[in-house]
PyMOL commands that place a pseudoatom at each C-alpha (Angstrom):
pseudoatom trace, name=CA, resn=UNK, resi=1, chain=A, elem=C, hetatm=0, pos=[0.000, 0.000, 0.000]
pseudoatom trace, name=CA, resn=UNK, resi=2, chain=A, elem=C, hetatm=0, pos=[1.338, 3.406, -0.918]
pseudoatom trace, name=CA, resn=UNK, resi=3, chain=A, elem=C, hetatm=0, pos=[2.352, 5.753, 1.852]
pseudoatom trace, name=CA, resn=UNK, resi=4, chain=A, elem=C, hetatm=0, pos=[0.021, 8.761, 1.950]
pseudoatom trace, name=CA, resn=UNK, resi=5, chain=A, elem=C, hetatm=0, pos=[3.035, 11.024, 2.606]
pseudoatom trace, name=CA, resn=UNK, resi=6, chain=A, elem=C, hetatm=0, pos=[4.793, 10.000, -0.604]
pseudoatom trace, name=CA, resn=UNK, resi=7, chain=A, elem=C, hetatm=0, pos=[5.380, 12.369, -3.509]
pseudoatom trace, name=CA, resn=UNK, resi=8, chain=A, elem=C, hetatm=0, pos=[2.438, 10.745, -5.330]
pseudoatom trace, name=CA, resn=UNK, resi=9, chain=A, elem=C, hetatm=0, pos=[-0.064, 11.933, -2.711]
pseudoatom trace, name=CA, resn=UNK, resi=10, chain=A, elem=C, hetatm=0, pos=[-3.179, 11.171, -4.795]
pseudoatom trace, name=CA, resn=UNK, resi=11, chain=A, elem=C, hetatm=0, pos=[-2.224, 7.540, -5.476]
pseudoatom trace, name=CA, resn=UNK, resi=12, chain=A, elem=C, hetatm=0, pos=[-3.813, 4.879, -3.299]
pseudoatom trace, name=CA, resn=UNK, resi=13, chain=A, elem=C, hetatm=0, pos=[-3.350, 1.188, -3.855]
pseudoatom trace, name=CA, resn=UNK, resi=14, chain=A, elem=C, hetatm=0, pos=[-6.117, -1.062, -2.522]
pseudoatom trace, name=CA, resn=UNK, resi=15, chain=A, elem=C, hetatm=0, pos=[-5.170, -4.023, -0.327]
pseudoatom trace, name=CA, resn=UNK, resi=16, chain=A, elem=C, hetatm=0, pos=[-5.288, -7.484, -1.844]
pseudoatom trace, name=CA, resn=UNK, resi=17, chain=A, elem=C, hetatm=0, pos=[-8.546, -9.422, -1.778]
pseudoatom trace, name=CA, resn=UNK, resi=18, chain=A, elem=C, hetatm=0, pos=[-7.014, -12.074, 0.510]
pseudoatom trace, name=CA, resn=UNK, resi=19, chain=A, elem=C, hetatm=0, pos=[-5.794, -9.388, 2.908]
pseudoatom trace, name=CA, resn=UNK, resi=20, chain=A, elem=C, hetatm=0, pos=[-9.243, -7.783, 3.104]
pseudoatom trace, name=CA, resn=UNK, resi=21, chain=A, elem=C, hetatm=0, pos=[-11.027, -11.082, 3.761]
pseudoatom trace, name=CA, resn=UNK, resi=22, chain=A, elem=C, hetatm=0, pos=[-8.423, -12.381, 6.219]
pseudoatom trace, name=CA, resn=UNK, resi=23, chain=A, elem=C, hetatm=0, pos=[-8.294, -9.147, 8.196]
pseudoatom trace, name=CA, resn=UNK, resi=24, chain=A, elem=C, hetatm=0, pos=[-11.957, -8.178, 8.244]
pseudoatom trace, name=CA, resn=UNK, resi=25, chain=A, elem=C, hetatm=0, pos=[-14.092, -11.325, 7.898]
pseudoatom trace, name=CA, resn=UNK, resi=26, chain=A, elem=C, hetatm=0, pos=[-14.323, -12.083, 11.659]
pseudoatom trace, name=CA, resn=UNK, resi=27, chain=A, elem=C, hetatm=0, pos=[-15.538, -8.539, 12.410]
pseudoatom trace, name=CA, resn=UNK, resi=28, chain=A, elem=C, hetatm=0, pos=[-17.985, -8.500, 9.481]
pseudoatom trace, name=CA, resn=UNK, resi=29, chain=A, elem=C, hetatm=0, pos=[-19.355, -11.917, 10.450]
pseudoatom trace, name=CA, resn=UNK, resi=30, chain=A, elem=C, hetatm=0, pos=[-19.745, -10.898, 14.096]
pseudoatom trace, name=CA, resn=UNK, resi=31, chain=A, elem=C, hetatm=0, pos=[-21.695, -7.770, 13.106]
pseudoatom trace, name=CA, resn=UNK, resi=32, chain=A, elem=C, hetatm=0, pos=[-23.755, -9.737, 10.576]
pseudoatom trace, name=CA, resn=UNK, resi=33, chain=A, elem=C, hetatm=0, pos=[-24.596, -12.321, 13.233]
pseudoatom trace, name=CA, resn=UNK, resi=34, chain=A, elem=C, hetatm=0, pos=[-25.655, -9.684, 15.730]
pseudoatom trace, name=CA, resn=UNK, resi=35, chain=A, elem=C, hetatm=0, pos=[-27.847, -8.039, 13.109]
pseudoatom trace, name=CA, resn=UNK, resi=36, chain=A, elem=C, hetatm=0, pos=[-29.450, -11.171, 11.664]
pseudoatom trace, name=CA, resn=UNK, resi=37, chain=A, elem=C, hetatm=0, pos=[-29.641, -13.311, 14.787]
pseudoatom trace, name=CA, resn=UNK, resi=38, chain=A, elem=C, hetatm=0, pos=[-28.724, -16.600, 13.134]
pseudoatom trace, name=CA, resn=UNK, resi=39, chain=A, elem=C, hetatm=0, pos=[-25.707, -18.269, 11.594]
pseudoatom trace, name=CA, resn=UNK, resi=40, chain=A, elem=C, hetatm=0, pos=[-27.063, -18.936, 8.118]
pseudoatom trace, name=CA, resn=UNK, resi=41, chain=A, elem=C, hetatm=0, pos=[-28.288, -15.399, 7.496]
pseudoatom trace, name=CA, resn=UNK, resi=42, chain=A, elem=C, hetatm=0, pos=[-25.033, -14.060, 8.956]
pseudoatom trace, name=CA, resn=UNK, resi=43, chain=A, elem=C, hetatm=0, pos=[-22.999, -16.216, 6.573]
pseudoatom trace, name=CA, resn=UNK, resi=44, chain=A, elem=C, hetatm=0, pos=[-25.125, -15.073, 3.624]
pseudoatom trace, name=CA, resn=UNK, resi=45, chain=A, elem=C, hetatm=0, pos=[-24.842, -11.439, 4.674]
pseudoatom trace, name=CA, resn=UNK, resi=46, chain=A, elem=C, hetatm=0, pos=[-21.072, -11.727, 5.170]
pseudoatom trace, name=CA, resn=UNK, resi=47, chain=A, elem=C, hetatm=0, pos=[-20.734, -13.232, 1.702]
pseudoatom trace, name=CA, resn=UNK, resi=48, chain=A, elem=C, hetatm=0, pos=[-22.824, -10.418, 0.203]
pseudoatom trace, name=CA, resn=UNK, resi=49, chain=A, elem=C, hetatm=0, pos=[-20.685, -7.828, 1.987]
pseudoatom trace, name=CA, resn=UNK, resi=50, chain=A, elem=C, hetatm=0, pos=[-17.468, -9.215, 0.533]
pseudoatom trace, name=CA, resn=UNK, resi=51, chain=A, elem=C, hetatm=0, pos=[-19.017, -9.494, -2.927]
pseudoatom trace, name=CA, resn=UNK, resi=52, chain=A, elem=C, hetatm=0, pos=[-19.935, -5.811, -2.657]
pseudoatom trace, name=CA, resn=UNK, resi=53, chain=A, elem=C, hetatm=0, pos=[-16.438, -4.975, -1.370]
pseudoatom trace, name=CA, resn=UNK, resi=54, chain=A, elem=C, hetatm=0, pos=[-14.852, -6.928, -4.221]
pseudoatom trace, name=CA, resn=UNK, resi=55, chain=A, elem=C, hetatm=0, pos=[-16.920, -5.057, -6.795]
pseudoatom trace, name=CA, resn=UNK, resi=56, chain=A, elem=C, hetatm=0, pos=[-16.131, -1.628, -5.405]
pseudoatom trace, name=CA, resn=UNK, resi=57, chain=A, elem=C, hetatm=0, pos=[-12.671, -1.974, -3.837]
pseudoatom trace, name=CA, resn=UNK, resi=58, chain=A, elem=C, hetatm=0, pos=[-10.934, -0.388, -6.829]
pseudoatom trace, name=CA, resn=UNK, resi=59, chain=A, elem=C, hetatm=0, pos=[-13.142, 2.711, -6.530]
pseudoatom trace, name=CA, resn=UNK, resi=60, chain=A, elem=C, hetatm=0, pos=[-12.936, 2.941, -2.725]
pseudoatom trace, name=CA, resn=UNK, resi=61, chain=A, elem=C, hetatm=0, pos=[-11.935, 6.401, -1.534]
pseudoatom trace, name=CA, resn=UNK, resi=62, chain=A, elem=C, hetatm=0, pos=[-9.385, 6.084, 1.265]
pseudoatom trace, name=CA, resn=UNK, resi=63, chain=A, elem=C, hetatm=0, pos=[-10.872, 6.737, 4.672]
pseudoatom trace, name=CA, resn=UNK, resi=64, chain=A, elem=C, hetatm=0, pos=[-11.994, 4.556, 7.542]
pseudoatom trace, name=CA, resn=UNK, resi=65, chain=A, elem=C, hetatm=0, pos=[-12.115, 1.097, 5.979]
pseudoatom trace, name=CA, resn=UNK, resi=66, chain=A, elem=C, hetatm=0, pos=[-13.858, -0.423, 9.004]
pseudoatom trace, name=CA, resn=UNK, resi=67, chain=A, elem=C, hetatm=0, pos=[-16.524, 2.274, 8.825]
pseudoatom trace, name=CA, resn=UNK, resi=68, chain=A, elem=C, hetatm=0, pos=[-17.022, 1.505, 5.150]
pseudoatom trace, name=CA, resn=UNK, resi=69, chain=A, elem=C, hetatm=0, pos=[-17.465, -2.197, 5.978]
pseudoatom trace, name=CA, resn=UNK, resi=70, chain=A, elem=C, hetatm=0, pos=[-19.924, -1.356, 8.783]
pseudoatom trace, name=CA, resn=UNK, resi=71, chain=A, elem=C, hetatm=0, pos=[-21.913, 0.798, 6.367]
pseudoatom trace, name=CA, resn=UNK, resi=72, chain=A, elem=C, hetatm=0, pos=[-22.042, -1.931, 3.713]
pseudoatom trace, name=CA, resn=UNK, resi=73, chain=A, elem=C, hetatm=0, pos=[-22.998, -4.599, 6.272]
pseudoatom trace, name=CA, resn=UNK, resi=74, chain=A, elem=C, hetatm=0, pos=[-25.773, -2.599, 7.895]
pseudoatom trace, name=CA, resn=UNK, resi=75, chain=A, elem=C, hetatm=0, pos=[-27.161, -1.342, 4.586]
pseudoatom trace, name=CA, resn=UNK, resi=76, chain=A, elem=C, hetatm=0, pos=[-27.281, -4.874, 3.184]
pseudoatom trace, name=CA, resn=UNK, resi=77, chain=A, elem=C, hetatm=0, pos=[-28.922, -6.092, 6.408]
pseudoatom trace, name=CA, resn=UNK, resi=78, chain=A, elem=C, hetatm=0, pos=[-31.574, -3.376, 6.206]
pseudoatom trace, name=CA, resn=UNK, resi=79, chain=A, elem=C, hetatm=0, pos=[-32.178, -4.237, 2.536]
pseudoatom trace, name=CA, resn=UNK, resi=80, chain=A, elem=C, hetatm=0, pos=[-32.530, -7.913, 3.454]
pseudoatom trace, name=CA, resn=UNK, resi=81, chain=A, elem=C, hetatm=0, pos=[-34.935, -7.089, 6.285]
pseudoatom trace, name=CA, resn=UNK, resi=82, chain=A, elem=C, hetatm=0, pos=[-37.075, -4.961, 3.976]
pseudoatom trace, name=CA, resn=UNK, resi=83, chain=A, elem=C, hetatm=0, pos=[-37.152, -7.682, 1.317]
pseudoatom trace, name=CA, resn=UNK, resi=84, chain=A, elem=C, hetatm=0, pos=[-38.274, -10.278, 3.793]
pseudoatom trace, name=CA, resn=UNK, resi=85, chain=A, elem=C, hetatm=0, pos=[-40.985, -7.944, 5.055]
pseudoatom trace, name=CA, resn=UNK, resi=86, chain=A, elem=C, hetatm=0, pos=[-40.600, -9.306, 8.561]
pseudoatom trace, name=CA, resn=UNK, resi=87, chain=A, elem=C, hetatm=0, pos=[-40.893, -12.949, 7.543]
pseudoatom trace, name=CA, resn=UNK, resi=88, chain=A, elem=C, hetatm=0, pos=[-38.368, -14.813, 9.655]
pseudoatom trace, name=CA, resn=UNK, resi=89, chain=A, elem=C, hetatm=0, pos=[-36.903, -18.139, 8.604]
pseudoatom trace, name=CA, resn=UNK, resi=90, chain=A, elem=C, hetatm=0, pos=[-35.431, -20.269, 11.342]
pseudoatom trace, name=CA, resn=UNK, resi=91, chain=A, elem=C, hetatm=0, pos=[-32.467, -22.457, 10.449]
pseudoatom trace, name=CA, resn=UNK, resi=92, chain=A, elem=C, hetatm=0, pos=[-32.203, -26.119, 11.296]
pseudoatom trace, name=CA, resn=UNK, resi=93, chain=A, elem=C, hetatm=0, pos=[-30.300, -27.161, 14.391]
pseudoatom trace, name=CA, resn=UNK, resi=94, chain=A, elem=C, hetatm=0, pos=[-26.587, -27.400, 13.829]
pseudoatom trace, name=CA, resn=UNK, resi=95, chain=A, elem=C, hetatm=0, pos=[-24.611, -30.502, 14.540]
pseudoatom trace, name=CA, resn=UNK, resi=96, chain=A, elem=C, hetatm=0, pos=[-20.976, -30.241, 15.540]
pseudoatom trace, name=CA, resn=UNK, resi=97, chain=A, elem=C, hetatm=0, pos=[-20.012, -33.025, 13.118]
pseudoatom trace, name=CA, resn=UNK, resi=98, chain=A, elem=C, hetatm=0, pos=[-21.012, -30.916, 10.113]
pseudoatom trace, name=CA, resn=UNK, resi=99, chain=A, elem=C, hetatm=0, pos=[-18.396, -28.233, 10.817]
pseudoatom trace, name=CA, resn=UNK, resi=100, chain=A, elem=C, hetatm=0, pos=[-14.795, -28.088, 9.653]
pseudoatom trace, name=CA, resn=UNK, resi=101, chain=A, elem=C, hetatm=0, pos=[-12.411, -26.600, 12.197]
pseudoatom trace, name=CA, resn=UNK, resi=102, chain=A, elem=C, hetatm=0, pos=[-10.888, -23.281, 11.157]
pseudoatom trace, name=CA, resn=UNK, resi=103, chain=A, elem=C, hetatm=0, pos=[-7.883, -21.215, 12.152]
pseudoatom trace, name=CA, resn=UNK, resi=104, chain=A, elem=C, hetatm=0, pos=[-9.950, -18.428, 13.649]
pseudoatom trace, name=CA, resn=UNK, resi=105, chain=A, elem=C, hetatm=0, pos=[-11.175, -17.775, 17.219]
pseudoatom trace, name=CA, resn=UNK, resi=106, chain=A, elem=C, hetatm=0, pos=[-11.232, -20.415, 19.917]
pseudoatom trace, name=CA, resn=UNK, resi=107, chain=A, elem=C, hetatm=0, pos=[-14.481, -22.326, 20.415]
pseudoatom trace, name=CA, resn=UNK, resi=108, chain=A, elem=C, hetatm=0, pos=[-15.225, -20.330, 23.570]
pseudoatom trace, name=CA, resn=UNK, resi=109, chain=A, elem=C, hetatm=0, pos=[-14.747, -17.027, 21.732]
pseudoatom trace, name=CA, resn=UNK, resi=110, chain=A, elem=C, hetatm=0, pos=[-16.808, -18.225, 18.788]
pseudoatom trace, name=CA, resn=UNK, resi=111, chain=A, elem=C, hetatm=0, pos=[-19.592, -19.236, 21.161]
pseudoatom trace, name=CA, resn=UNK, resi=112, chain=A, elem=C, hetatm=0, pos=[-19.509, -15.863, 22.889]
pseudoatom trace, name=CA, resn=UNK, resi=113, chain=A, elem=C, hetatm=0, pos=[-19.590, -14.095, 19.510]
pseudoatom trace, name=CA, resn=UNK, resi=114, chain=A, elem=C, hetatm=0, pos=[-22.558, -16.124, 18.313]
pseudoatom trace, name=CA, resn=UNK, resi=115, chain=A, elem=C, hetatm=0, pos=[-24.781, -16.561, 21.343]
pseudoatom trace, name=CA, resn=UNK, resi=116, chain=A, elem=C, hetatm=0, pos=[-26.701, -14.225, 23.535]
pseudoatom trace, name=CA, resn=UNK, resi=117, chain=A, elem=C, hetatm=0, pos=[-28.975, -15.338, 26.283]
pseudoatom trace, name=CA, resn=UNK, resi=118, chain=A, elem=C, hetatm=0, pos=[-32.153, -16.625, 24.577]
pseudoatom trace, name=CA, resn=UNK, resi=119, chain=A, elem=C, hetatm=0, pos=[-34.254, -13.815, 26.076]
pseudoatom trace, name=CA, resn=UNK, resi=120, chain=A, elem=C, hetatm=0, pos=[-31.828, -11.138, 24.898]
pseudoatom trace, name=CA, resn=UNK, resi=121, chain=A, elem=C, hetatm=0, pos=[-31.631, -12.640, 21.410]
pseudoatom trace, name=CA, resn=UNK, resi=122, chain=A, elem=C, hetatm=0, pos=[-35.435, -12.859, 21.194]
pseudoatom trace, name=CA, resn=UNK, resi=123, chain=A, elem=C, hetatm=0, pos=[-35.731, -9.235, 22.339]
pseudoatom trace, name=CA, resn=UNK, resi=124, chain=A, elem=C, hetatm=0, pos=[-33.182, -8.142, 19.708]
pseudoatom trace, name=CA, resn=UNK, resi=125, chain=A, elem=C, hetatm=0, pos=[-35.000, -10.159, 17.041]
pseudoatom trace, name=CA, resn=UNK, resi=126, chain=A, elem=C, hetatm=0, pos=[-38.255, -8.381, 17.908]
pseudoatom trace, name=CA, resn=UNK, resi=127, chain=A, elem=C, hetatm=0, pos=[-36.809, -4.900, 17.327]
pseudoatom trace, name=CA, resn=UNK, resi=128, chain=A, elem=C, hetatm=0, pos=[-37.555, -3.142, 14.030]
pseudoatom trace, name=CA, resn=UNK, resi=129, chain=A, elem=C, hetatm=0, pos=[-34.480, -3.471, 11.745]
pseudoatom trace, name=CA, resn=UNK, resi=130, chain=A, elem=C, hetatm=0, pos=[-33.571, 0.237, 11.993]
pseudoatom trace, name=CA, resn=UNK, resi=131, chain=A, elem=C, hetatm=0, pos=[-33.605, 0.158, 15.814]
pseudoatom trace, name=CA, resn=UNK, resi=132, chain=A, elem=C, hetatm=0, pos=[-31.769, -3.156, 15.902]
pseudoatom trace, name=CA, resn=UNK, resi=133, chain=A, elem=C, hetatm=0, pos=[-28.986, -1.896, 13.618]
pseudoatom trace, name=CA, resn=UNK, resi=134, chain=A, elem=C, hetatm=0, pos=[-28.488, 1.232, 15.744]
pseudoatom trace, name=CA, resn=UNK, resi=135, chain=A, elem=C, hetatm=0, pos=[-28.494, -0.671, 19.060]
pseudoatom trace, name=CA, resn=UNK, resi=136, chain=A, elem=C, hetatm=0, pos=[-26.143, -3.393, 17.787]
pseudoatom trace, name=CA, resn=UNK, resi=137, chain=A, elem=C, hetatm=0, pos=[-23.696, -0.866, 16.314]
pseudoatom trace, name=CA, resn=UNK, resi=138, chain=A, elem=C, hetatm=0, pos=[-23.681, 1.144, 19.555]
pseudoatom trace, name=CA, resn=UNK, resi=139, chain=A, elem=C, hetatm=0, pos=[-23.954, -1.382, 22.363]
pseudoatom trace, name=CA, resn=UNK, resi=140, chain=A, elem=C, hetatm=0, pos=[-22.322, -4.443, 20.832]
pseudoatom trace, name=CA, resn=UNK, resi=141, chain=A, elem=C, hetatm=0, pos=[-19.884, -3.095, 18.240]
pseudoatom trace, name=CA, resn=UNK, resi=142, chain=A, elem=C, hetatm=0, pos=[-18.982, -0.032, 20.324]
pseudoatom trace, name=CA, resn=UNK, resi=143, chain=A, elem=C, hetatm=0, pos=[-19.356, 2.601, 17.607]
pseudoatom trace, name=CA, resn=UNK, resi=144, chain=A, elem=C, hetatm=0, pos=[-19.904, 6.230, 18.566]
pseudoatom trace, name=CA, resn=UNK, resi=145, chain=A, elem=C, hetatm=0, pos=[-23.154, 7.973, 17.668]
pseudoatom trace, name=CA, resn=UNK, resi=146, chain=A, elem=C, hetatm=0, pos=[-21.285, 9.922, 14.974]
pseudoatom trace, name=CA, resn=UNK, resi=147, chain=A, elem=C, hetatm=0, pos=[-19.894, 6.710, 13.454]
pseudoatom trace, name=CA, resn=UNK, resi=148, chain=A, elem=C, hetatm=0, pos=[-23.357, 5.141, 13.497]
pseudoatom trace, name=CA, resn=UNK, resi=149, chain=A, elem=C, hetatm=0, pos=[-24.844, 8.199, 11.782]
pseudoatom trace, name=CA, resn=UNK, resi=150, chain=A, elem=C, hetatm=0, pos=[-22.203, 7.936, 9.052]
pseudoatom trace, name=CA, resn=UNK, resi=151, chain=A, elem=C, hetatm=0, pos=[-22.683, 4.171, 8.742]
pseudoatom trace, name=CA, resn=UNK, resi=152, chain=A, elem=C, hetatm=0, pos=[-26.463, 4.356, 8.475]
pseudoatom trace, name=CA, resn=UNK, resi=153, chain=A, elem=C, hetatm=0, pos=[-26.496, 7.581, 6.472]
pseudoatom trace, name=CA, resn=UNK, resi=154, chain=A, elem=C, hetatm=0, pos=[-28.860, 9.323, 8.901]
pseudoatom trace, name=CA, resn=UNK, resi=155, chain=A, elem=C, hetatm=0, pos=[-28.692, 12.403, 11.120]
pseudoatom trace, name=CA, resn=UNK, resi=156, chain=A, elem=C, hetatm=0, pos=[-27.227, 12.255, 14.613]
pseudoatom trace, name=CA, resn=UNK, resi=157, chain=A, elem=C, hetatm=0, pos=[-30.630, 12.970, 16.165]
pseudoatom trace, name=CA, resn=UNK, resi=158, chain=A, elem=C, hetatm=0, pos=[-32.098, 10.010, 14.298]
pseudoatom trace, name=CA, resn=UNK, resi=159, chain=A, elem=C, hetatm=0, pos=[-29.361, 7.771, 15.698]
pseudoatom trace, name=CA, resn=UNK, resi=160, chain=A, elem=C, hetatm=0, pos=[-30.051, 8.987, 19.236]
pseudoatom trace, name=CA, resn=UNK, resi=161, chain=A, elem=C, hetatm=0, pos=[-33.774, 8.425, 18.768]
pseudoatom trace, name=CA, resn=UNK, resi=162, chain=A, elem=C, hetatm=0, pos=[-33.345, 4.918, 17.334]
pseudoatom trace, name=CA, resn=UNK, resi=163, chain=A, elem=C, hetatm=0, pos=[-30.965, 3.874, 20.103]
pseudoatom trace, name=CA, resn=UNK, resi=164, chain=A, elem=C, hetatm=0, pos=[-33.208, 5.350, 22.798]
pseudoatom trace, name=CA, resn=UNK, resi=165, chain=A, elem=C, hetatm=0, pos=[-36.350, 3.736, 21.398]
pseudoatom trace, name=CA, resn=UNK, resi=166, chain=A, elem=C, hetatm=0, pos=[-34.566, 0.428, 20.724]
pseudoatom trace, name=CA, resn=UNK, resi=167, chain=A, elem=C, hetatm=0, pos=[-33.196, 0.287, 24.263]
pseudoatom trace, name=CA, resn=UNK, resi=168, chain=A, elem=C, hetatm=0, pos=[-36.646, 1.136, 25.656]
pseudoatom trace, name=CA, resn=UNK, resi=169, chain=A, elem=C, hetatm=0, pos=[-38.163, -1.747, 23.682]
pseudoatom trace, name=CA, resn=UNK, resi=170, chain=A, elem=C, hetatm=0, pos=[-35.393, -4.070, 24.902]
pseudoatom trace, name=CA, resn=UNK, resi=171, chain=A, elem=C, hetatm=0, pos=[-36.014, -3.014, 28.514]
pseudoatom trace, name=CA, resn=UNK, resi=172, chain=A, elem=C, hetatm=0, pos=[-39.738, -3.634, 28.115]
pseudoatom trace, name=CA, resn=UNK, resi=173, chain=A, elem=C, hetatm=0, pos=[-39.133, -7.029, 26.504]
pseudoatom trace, name=CA, resn=UNK, resi=174, chain=A, elem=C, hetatm=0, pos=[-36.731, -8.030, 29.293]
pseudoatom trace, name=CA, resn=UNK, resi=175, chain=A, elem=C, hetatm=0, pos=[-38.777, -6.589, 32.198]
pseudoatom trace, name=CA, resn=UNK, resi=176, chain=A, elem=C, hetatm=0, pos=[-39.936, -10.076, 33.189]
pseudoatom trace, name=CA, resn=UNK, resi=177, chain=A, elem=C, hetatm=0, pos=[-36.331, -10.943, 34.072]
pseudoatom trace, name=CA, resn=UNK, resi=178, chain=A, elem=C, hetatm=0, pos=[-36.100, -8.071, 36.558]
pseudoatom trace, name=CA, resn=UNK, resi=179, chain=A, elem=C, hetatm=0, pos=[-39.409, -9.034, 38.118]
pseudoatom trace, name=CA, resn=UNK, resi=180, chain=A, elem=C, hetatm=0, pos=[-38.313, -12.667, 38.420]
pseudoatom trace, name=CA, resn=UNK, resi=181, chain=A, elem=C, hetatm=0, pos=[-35.039, -11.608, 40.059]
pseudoatom trace, name=CA, resn=UNK, resi=182, chain=A, elem=C, hetatm=0, pos=[-36.896, -9.345, 42.489]
pseudoatom trace, name=CA, resn=UNK, resi=183, chain=A, elem=C, hetatm=0, pos=[-39.257, -12.164, 43.410]
pseudoatom trace, name=CA, resn=UNK, resi=184, chain=A, elem=C, hetatm=0, pos=[-36.327, -14.481, 43.968]
pseudoatom trace, name=CA, resn=UNK, resi=185, chain=A, elem=C, hetatm=0, pos=[-34.760, -11.842, 46.218]
pseudoatom trace, name=CA, resn=UNK, resi=186, chain=A, elem=C, hetatm=0, pos=[-37.998, -11.475, 48.163]
pseudoatom trace, name=CA, resn=UNK, resi=187, chain=A, elem=C, hetatm=0, pos=[-38.260, -15.219, 48.658]
pseudoatom trace, name=CA, resn=UNK, resi=188, chain=A, elem=C, hetatm=0, pos=[-34.715, -15.501, 50.015]
pseudoatom trace, name=CA, resn=UNK, resi=189, chain=A, elem=C, hetatm=0, pos=[-35.253, -12.560, 52.377]
pseudoatom trace, name=CA, resn=UNK, resi=190, chain=A, elem=C, hetatm=0, pos=[-38.462, -14.020, 53.891]
for i in range(1, 190): cmd.bond("trace and resi %d" % i, "trace and resi %d" % (i + 1))
show_as sticks, trace
zoom trace
């Protein structure tokens, strides 16, 4: 890759395809999984992201590459959610024997990346796609509100509103857990 301080300041050489996939596929998959809520959709979305990256890598304007990948991933997710018009397909149960071991994260890390508590995952799945994307980018991926606004192509106020409303819906969906914990505390105190 050309140094931006070189005499040929305007020249930028894109990274190789292998370098892009090797470096960024775990992050893209993790975001795709958080957005879609299941492995098969996450794999499809990740594949679509890298197809899109492959097609437009030569015309990429240097900037925050990770932000560009976040934008592509979330936009493709939102497109997918709109196409499905809220129809959710559940994948078949996975068997460990069907998987080939890879060189990537340890099994414990892969599990943590793929699984939320069932209640939390169900609450995330119930959010409208726009709220879900904003909440996942903020609370799971750790992006700032400004980065989320750039990724989603919306105003900062819209990001704040979506995160606030998404979190409120999550709290409401998970309220039964708090009540159960309080009851358990009351029982042990009596």
